[in-house]
N, C-alpha and C positions, 0 to 999 in steps of 0.2 A: 606670374600667376600660378603656374604649375607647382612651383616650390611651396606656395601657400596652401594649395589644395592637398599636396602630399603631406604637409605637416598636420593639417586638419584630419586627414584620413588616418594617419598614424595614431593621433590622439584618441579618436573615437573608435578605433578598432582595437584598442588595448595595448598598443606597442609602446606607449609612453604616457605617463601621468594618470591621475585618478579618474578622469572621465571615461577611460577605457573599461572601467569596471562595470559600466552600464551595459556593455556589449557581451559580457560573459554569460554563460548558460547557468541556470539554477541547478544546484545539485541536490537540494533538499526540498522538503515540502513546506509550504506556507501554512499559516494558522488555519485558513479556510480549507485547505486541502486536508489537514489533520481532522478538522471538524467533519467534513464529508466522509472521510475514511472511517472515523469513529462511528458515525451514524450507520454507515453501510455494514460495518462489522457487528454492531449491535442488532441490526435487522437480520443479518445472516444467523447470528447466534440464537435469536428468538425463533426463527423458522426451524433451525436445527433442533432446538429444544423441543418444539412441538412435535417434530417428526419422531424423535427418539422416545418421547414419552407417550406416543400414541399406542393404542392397544396392540395391533399386530406386531409392531417393531419391539415393544416391550416384552411380549410373550416369546418372540423369536430369540431375543437376547437372553431371556431367562432359560429357555430351552438349551441354547448354546452353552451357557455357563454350567447348567446342570449336567449336560453331557460331558463337558470337559472335566468336571469334578468327579464324575462317576467312571471315568476312563480307566481301563485296566492296562497295566504295563507289562 
């Protein structure tokens, strides 16, 4: 009985045969994970765009660029 259990354990833990592939860890993302990641990235990009194009941030960036271009060396 122990010999049979040992063989089954080796097969399902990946030490022999194709069924062991079920026990390995995933290294990449699945399609649903890509979809969730893409939606999250798009949402973050939309929020970042709104922040950067807001009045105070836009004027601060314009002031920073103007000061950098007018700098004396």
